[in-house]
C-alpha positions in Angstrom: 173.3 94.1 6.9 174.7 90.6 6.2 178.6 90.7 6.2 180.2 90.4 2.8 176.8 90.5 1.0 176.5 91.4 -2.6 174.1 94.3 -3.4 172.8 95.8 -6.6 171.2 99.1 -7.5 169.6 100.4 -10.6 169.4 104.2 -11.2 167.6 105.9 -14.1 169.6 108.3 -16.3 167.7 111.6 -16.9 168.2 113.6 -20.1 170.0 117.0 -19.8 167.6 118.4 -22.4 164.3 119.7 -21.0 161.2 117.9 -22.2 163.0 114.7 -23.0 162.2 111.5 -21.1 164.8 109.3 -19.3 167.4 108.1 -21.6 168.2 104.8 -19.9 169.4 103.3 -16.6 172.7 102.1 -15.1 173.0 99.0 -12.8 176.0 98.4 -10.6 176.9 95.8 -7.9 179.0 96.2 -4.7 180.0 94.4 -1.6 179.7 96.0 1.8 182.0 95.2 4.7 181.0 96.5 8.2 183.7 97.0 10.7 182.5 97.4 14.3 184.6 100.4 15.5 184.0 103.7 17.3 184.3 105.9 14.2 182.3 105.9 11.1 185.4 106.5 8.9 186.4 102.8 9.2 183.3 101.6 7.3 184.6 100.6 3.9 183.1 99.5 0.7 184.8 96.9 -1.4 183.6 97.0 -5.0 183.7 94.3 -7.6 186.2 96.5 -9.5 189.0 98.5 -7.9 192.1 97.9 -5.8 190.5 95.2 -3.6 188.1 92.4 -4.5 186.6 90.0 -1.9 187.3 86.5 -3.0 185.8 84.7 0.0 186.1 84.0 3.7 188.9 81.8 5.3 187.8 80.0 8.5 190.7 78.7 10.7 190.2 76.7 13.8 193.3 76.3 16.0 192.8 72.8 17.5 195.7 71.8 19.8 199.5 71.4 20.2 201.3 68.2 21.1 204.7 67.9 22.9 205.7 71.5 22.9 209.3 72.2 24.0 209.7 73.5 27.6 210.4 77.2 27.7 210.0 77.9 31.5 212.2 77.0 34.4 209.5 74.5 35.7 209.7 72.5 32.4 206.4 73.9 30.9 205.4 76.5 28.4 202.8 79.4 28.1 201.9 79.0 24.4 199.7 80.9 22.0 199.3 80.9 18.2 199.6 84.0 16.0 197.9 84.0 12.5 198.3 86.7 9.9 197.0 87.3 6.3 198.0 90.6 4.8 197.1 93.3 7.3 194.8 91.0 9.3 196.2 89.3 12.4 194.7 87.2 15.2 196.0 85.6 18.3 194.7 82.7 20.4 194.5 82.9 24.2 197.5 82.0 26.2 197.3 78.6 27.9 199.7 78.7 30.9 202.0 76.0 32.2 201.3 73.2 29.6 203.1 71.3 26.9 199.9 70.0 25.3 197.6 73.0 24.9 194.1 72.7 23.5 192.8 76.0 22.1 189.8 75.1 19.9 189.4 78.7 18.8 188.1 79.8 15.5 189.0 82.9 13.4 187.7 84.4 10.1 189.9 86.1 7.6 188.7 88.2 4.7 190.2 86.6 1.6 191.0 89.7 -0.5 192.7 89.9 -3.9 195.4 92.0 -2.4 196.0 89.8 0.7 198.2 87.3 -0.9 197.8 83.5 -1.1 199.6 82.4 2.2 198.8 82.6 5.9 201.6 83.0 8.4 201.2 80.8 11.5 203.6 81.1 14.4 203.9 79.4 17.8 204.9 81.7 20.7 205.8 81.4 24.4 204.2 84.3 26.4 206.5 86.2 28.8 204.8 88.6 31.2 206.5 92.0 31.1 209.1 90.8 28.6 209.2 90.2 24.8 207.4 87.0 23.8 209.7 84.2 22.5 208.9 82.6 19.1 209.1 78.8 19.1 208.4 78.1 15.5 206.4 79.2 12.4 205.1 78.0 9.1 203.6 79.4 5.9 200.3 77.9 4.7 199.8 78.0 0.9 196.1 78.7 0.3 196.3 77.8 -3.4 196.9 74.2 -2.4 193.6 74.0 -0.4 190.4 73.0 -2.2 187.6 75.6 -1.5 184.5 74.7 0.5 186.1 71.6 2.0 187.7 71.2 5.5 191.5 70.8 5.4 193.4 69.6 8.5 196.9 71.2 8.5 199.6 70.0 10.9 203.0 71.6 11.2 205.9 70.6 13.4 209.3 71.8 14.6 212.5 70.5 13.2 214.2 67.7 15.3 211.3 67.6 17.7 208.0 65.7 18.1 206.1 69.0 18.4 202.9 69.2 16.3 200.3 72.0 15.9 196.9 71.1 14.4 194.8 73.6 12.4 191.5 73.1 10.5 191.2 75.4 7.5 188.1 76.0 5.3 188.0 78.5 2.4 184.5 79.7 1.6 184.7 81.2 -1.9 182.0 83.4 -3.4 180.6 82.4 -6.7 181.1 85.0 -9.4 177.9 86.2 -11.1 178.1 87.2 -14.7 177.1 90.7 -16.0 173.7 89.3 -17.1 172.9 88.5 -13.5 173.8 91.8 -12.0 170.3 93.2 -12.0 167.8 94.0 -9.2 168.0 92.2 -5.9 165.0 90.0 -6.6 166.4 89.0 -10.0 169.8 88.3 -8.3 168.0 85.9 -5.9 166.2 84.2 -8.9 169.6 83.9 -10.7 171.2 82.4 -7.7 168.3 79.8 -7.4 168.7 79.0 -11.1 172.5 78.7 -10.9 172.4 76.5 -7.8 169.6 74.3 -9.3 171.7 73.7 -12.4 174.9 73.2 -10.4 173.4 70.4 -8.3 171.3 68.8 -11.0 171.7 65.1 -11.9 173.1 66.1 -15.3 176.0 68.0 -13.5 176.9 65.2 -11.1 180.3 64.4 -12.7 181.4 68.0 -12.7 182.4 68.2 -9.0 181.7 65.0 -7.2 182.9 66.4 -3.8 180.5 69.4 -3.9 177.5 67.9 -2.2 175.2 70.9 -1.7 174.5 74.4 -0.6 172.5 75.8 2.3 170.8 79.2 2.4 169.6 80.3 5.9 167.5 83.4 6.2 167.2 84.4 9.9 164.1 86.6 10.2 163.3 87.2 13.9 163.0 85.8 17.4 159.9 85.9 19.5 158.6 85.2 23.0 161.9 86.0 24.7 161.1 86.5 28.5 162.2 89.6 30.2 164.8 89.5 32.9 164.2 90.7 36.5 167.3 92.8 36.4 168.9 94.3 33.3 167.9 94.2 29.6 167.8 91.4 27.1 170.4 91.8 24.3 169.8 88.8 22.0 172.0 87.4 19.2 171.9 84.1 17.3 174.7 81.7 16.4 174.3 79.7 13.2 176.3 76.5 13.0 176.7 73.6 10.6 179.6 71.2 10.6 182.7 73.4 11.2 181.1 76.6 9.9 179.8 79.2 12.3 178.3 82.7 11.9 177.1 85.1 14.6 174.4 87.7 14.1 174.6 91.3 15.4 173.3 92.0 18.9 169.9 93.6 19.2 170.2 95.6 22.4 167.3 95.8 24.9 164.9 93.9 22.7 162.6 90.9 23.4 161.2 90.7 19.8 164.4 91.2 17.7 164.4 91.2 13.9 167.5 90.4 11.8 166.4 89.6 8.2 169.9 88.3 7.5 170.9 85.7 5.0 173.7 83.2 5.5 175.1 80.7 3.0 177.0 77.5 3.8 178.6 74.9 1.5 177.4 71.4 2.4 179.9 68.5 2.7 177.4 66.0 4.0 173.7 65.9 3.4 173.3 64.2 6.8 174.6 67.3 8.6 172.6 69.1 11.3 171.9 72.9 11.3 172.1 74.4 14.8 170.6 77.7 15.8 171.4 79.1 19.2 169.8 82.1 20.8 172.0 84.0 23.3 171.7 86.9 25.6 174.8 89.1 25.7 176.1 90.0 29.2 178.7 92.6 30.1 180.2 91.4 33.3 179.6 87.7 33.1 179.5 85.0 30.4 176.8 85.2 27.8 173.6 83.2 28.6 172.2 80.7 26.2 168.4 81.1 26.0 167.6 78.2 23.7 168.8 76.0 20.9 167.3 74.0 18.1 168.7 71.3 15.8 167.4 71.0 12.2 168.4 68.2 9.9 169.1 69.3 6.4 166.4 67.2 4.8 163.9 69.0 7.1 165.1 72.5 5.9 162.1 73.3 3.7 161.0 76.9 3.6 159.7 79.3 6.3 159.0 77.9 9.8 158.8 79.0 13.4 160.8 76.8 15.8 160.2 76.5 19.5 163.7 76.5 21.1 164.9 73.7 23.4 167.4 74.1 26.2 171.2 73.9 25.8 171.2 70.1 26.1 168.4 69.7 23.6 166.4 67.8 26.1 163.8 70.2 27.4 162.0 73.4 26.4 164.1 76.6 26.3 163.2 80.2 26.2 161.9 81.9 23.0 161.1 81.0 19.4 163.0 81.6 16.1 161.5 82.3 12.7 163.8 81.1 10.0 163.6 80.3 6.3 165.9 77.6 5.0 166.6 76.3 1.5 168.9 73.3 0.6 170.3 72.6 -2.9 172.0 69.2 -3.2 172.9 66.5 -5.6 171.5 63.1 -4.5 174.1 61.0 -6.2 177.0 63.1 -4.7 175.2 62.8 -1.3 175.0 59.1 -1.7 178.7 58.7 -2.5 179.6 61.0 0.5 177.4 58.9 2.8 179.9 56.0 2.6 183.0 58.0 3.4 184.3 59.0 6.8 182.2 61.7 8.5 183.7 65.1 9.0 185.0 65.7 12.6 183.4 68.6 14.3 186.4 70.4 15.9 184.4 73.0 17.9 182.3 70.3 19.6 182.9 70.2 23.3 184.8 67.1 24.5 182.7 64.4 26.2 182.6 64.8 30.0 181.6 62.2 32.5 178.0 62.4 33.6 176.5 59.9 35.9 173.0 60.4 34.4 174.3 59.6 30.9 176.1 56.5 32.3 172.9 55.3 33.8 171.0 56.0 30.6 173.6 53.9 28.6 173.4 51.0 31.1 169.6 51.0 30.6 170.0 50.9 26.8 172.4 48.0 26.9 170.3 46.1 29.4 167.2 46.6 27.4 168.9 45.3 24.2 170.2 42.2 26.0 166.7 41.5 27.3 165.2 41.8 23.8 167.8 39.3 22.5 166.9 37.0 25.3 163.3 37.3 24.3 164.1 36.4 20.7 166.2 33.4 21.9 163.5 32.2 24.1 161.0 32.5 21.2 163.2 30.4 18.9 163.8 27.8 21.7 160.0 27.5 22.1 159.6 26.9 18.3 162.3 24.3 18.2 161.0 22.5 21.2 157.4 22.4 19.8 155.9 24.3 22.7 153.1 25.3 20.2 152.7 22.6 17.5 150.8 24.8 14.9 153.5 27.5 15.2 156.4 25.1 15.1 154.9 23.2 12.1 154.4 26.4 10.1 157.9 27.6 11.0 159.3 24.3 9.8 157.6 24.6 6.4 158.8 28.2 6.0 162.4 27.1 6.8 162.3 24.3 4.3 160.8 26.4 1.6 163.3 29.2 2.2 166.3 27.0 2.2 165.2 25.1 -0.9 163.9 27.9 -3.1 165.5 31.2 -2.0 168.7 32.1 -3.9 171.4 34.4 -2.6 170.4 37.2 -4.9 166.9 37.2 -3.3 168.2 38.1 0.2 168.9 41.8 -0.4 165.8 42.0 -2.5 163.7 40.7 0.4 165.4 43.0 2.8 164.8 46.0 0.4 161.2 45.1 0.0 160.7 44.8 3.7 162.2 48.2 4.1 159.9 49.6 1.5 157.0 47.9 3.2 158.0 49.5 6.4 157.8 52.9 4.6 154.4 52.2 3.1 153.1 51.0 6.5 154.3 54.0 8.4 153.2 56.4 5.6 149.7 55.0 5.1 149.1 52.7 8.0 149.6 55.5 10.5 148.6 58.3 8.3 151.9 60.1 8.5 155.6 59.4 8.0 157.5 60.1 11.2 161.0 61.4 10.7 163.4 61.7 13.6 162.4 65.4 14.1 158.7 64.7 14.4 157.1 65.9 17.6 155.2 62.5 17.8 158.3 60.3 18.2 157.4 57.6 20.6 159.1 57.1 24.0 162.5 55.3 23.5 162.3 51.6 24.3 164.9 51.9 27.0 162.7 54.3 29.0 159.6 52.0 28.8 158.6 50.1 31.9 160.1 46.7 32.2 163.2 47.5 30.1 166.6 48.1 31.6 165.8 48.8 35.2 193.2 53.7 29.1 196.5 52.5 29.7 197.0 49.0 31.0 200.5 49.6 32.3 199.6 52.4 34.7 201.5 52.2 38.0 198.9 53.2 40.6 201.4 53.0 43.5 203.4 55.9 42.1 200.3 58.1 41.5 199.3 61.0 43.6 195.8 61.5 44.8 195.1 64.0 42.1 196.6 61.7 39.4 194.5 58.8 40.6 191.3 61.0 40.5 192.2 62.1 37.0 192.8 58.6 35.9 189.5 57.3 37.3 187.7 60.2 35.7 189.2 59.6 32.3 188.5 55.8 32.6 184.9 56.5 33.5 184.6 58.9 30.5 186.0 56.3 28.2 183.6 53.7 29.6 180.7 56.0 29.1 181.7 56.7 25.4 182.1 52.9 24.8 178.7 52.2 26.3 177.1 54.8 24.1 178.8 53.4 21.0 177.7 49.8 21.8 174.2 50.8 22.6 173.9 53.0 19.5 174.5 50.3 16.9 171.3 48.3 17.2 169.4 51.5 17.7 170.7 52.9 14.4 169.7 49.7 12.6 166.2 49.8 14.1 165.8 53.5 13.1 166.8 52.7 9.5 163.9 50.2 9.4 161.5 52.7 10.9 162.5 55.5 8.4 163.6 57.9 11.2 166.1 59.2 8.6 164.1 59.0 5.3 167.1 59.7 3.1 169.3 57.0 4.6 166.5 54.5 4.6 165.6 55.3 1.0 169.2 55.1 -0.1 169.7 51.7 1.6 166.5 50.3 0.0 167.8 51.2 -3.5 171.2 49.8 -2.7 169.7 46.5 -1.4 167.5 46.2 -4.5 170.5 47.1 -6.7 172.6 44.4 -4.9 169.9 41.8 -5.6 170.0 42.6 -9.3 173.8 42.4 -9.3 173.7 39.1 -7.4 171.2 37.7 -9.9 173.4 38.3 -12.9 176.9 38.0 -11.4 178.0 34.9 -9.4 179.0 35.6 -5.8 182.5 34.3 -6.4 183.2 37.0 -9.0 181.9 39.7 -6.7 184.2 38.5 -3.9 187.0 38.2 -6.4 186.5 41.8 -7.6 186.3 43.1 -4.1 189.5 41.4 -3.1 191.4 42.6 -6.2 190.2 46.1 -5.6 191.5 45.9 -2.0 194.9 44.7 -3.2 194.9 47.4 -5.9 194.2 50.2 -3.5 196.9 49.2 -1.0 199.3 48.3 -3.8 199.1 51.8 -5.2 199.3 53.5 -1.8 200.6 51.4 1.1 199.8 54.2 3.6 196.1 54.4 2.5 193.6 54.7 5.3 190.8 52.4 4.3 187.2 53.3 5.0 184.5 51.0 6.4 181.4 51.7 4.3 178.9 50.1 6.8 180.4 52.0 9.7 180.4 55.3 7.8 176.8 54.8 6.7 175.7 54.0 10.3 177.4 57.2 11.5 174.8 59.2 9.6 171.8 57.5 11.3 170.6 58.8 14.7 170.5 56.8 17.9 167.5 57.0 20.2 169.0 59.7 22.5 169.8 61.8 19.3 166.1 61.4 18.3 165.1 63.0 21.6 167.6 65.8 21.0 166.2 66.5 17.5 162.6 66.2 18.4 160.7 69.5 18.2 159.0 70.4 21.5 155.2 70.7 21.6 153.6 74.0 22.2 151.6 72.3 25.0 154.7 71.1 26.7 155.5 73.0 29.9 158.8 74.9 29.9 161.5 73.3 32.0 160.2 69.7 31.5 
């Protein structure tokens, strides 16, 4: 049974007089909460009317602490965080001997009408065999946090530089009116109708930050291999952005069925839905059998997915049957595309990997070689190595400089982008998105292509500190190489419509820019842009400005990401 799911039931009312037919029916709705305990008496029903009403779910991720005060004799601390809402309470794990702990743990609270509107968060120092010492606490007012949007909360201690970072997201349930409280199928139809209206173009201005809504129905998993020792106890983790849900475990089952429905608010139409299949273990860590990444624009109905491995590079174990439905407003999604991308807190930090470093060096080398090829081609034209080509190029250059106006430039680029779409759609017979199983080999893998702190005192470093410093430096270099190599790849993938939504959006923006440049002189556009910059920073000197081009490119996949999102072929051998 999906947790916190709304159910309805209709019962006929029989007449108390013999011979008379049914006199009517009664329909009621209820929410069921399942508590995993040893006794059945702890299973509670929370109705829509009564002492408690379920408002929503509060997801809190405890990120990290900075500059904690020393509490131990060795100048360190053994910190943990305690969170409480009403009668619900959670604690993070204790991180020993540190002043800069990183927890990255997530917890879910039931937001009940009787729980109050504030969460108590406290920082503690663990003492083995003694009473724990409180370092500081704070009260988080839930009424000040917008629902369905991530909110980063930072609290510090007085007269110190200590800071604790939390990420809070409130998932509120939509209230259905009495007319919608009918049979389950009618409830689903009502939900479809309500969401369609909510994200229609006519309702764009009602809530510009509410981009969309995702419904995921996890049906079953198949083709899970048996283990040589022990049983397979599978469960699935569903993730998108900073939202995560875990299914119940199906014990000793290689063909598990769930038939559970999960709902997620969408803050960015470019987000990726991740489904991970796990095997629960008793004495050791759980084993990930497979994983699949599904872009939202590819969430279209019922489909069976072949799972990839944990790194999304090879074929994993098993398949998942899932039905996905996305409701979104294209105008809100377009506006959100040019704002900073939401940080995924639960993502594992990047670690140094020599194979990734080699891959990034090949990518940069291949791009440099391509630029050299372009430069050599232009040099040959200028030096008249081929007179017909040079003569034609000269006429094209003269014609373009003499006749082309500035407003024509974005129009030409937009038309070239649309031509690329038509060519890939009809010229090849099929539009290849970046999850297509027919994605070509990345250019940097083709033959012939691509075969910290500056004041660190190394003399005072220990061997361990030097090793850590070199490791962090290598990790930073790897990240930088990946960033530099990704930019031209993203531009190329826009032109090849690997992300259809982003390419279509850019085409319309370029054509719209050409219309604006045709009617409005460039000097007035630059003047308006500059005045707007002065206006924004004049109203808020501490405003963090956004880079629209950078924010847009962050939604476009690089070539390694294309490989991760590519669906494996059924003919591909496992482990390759």
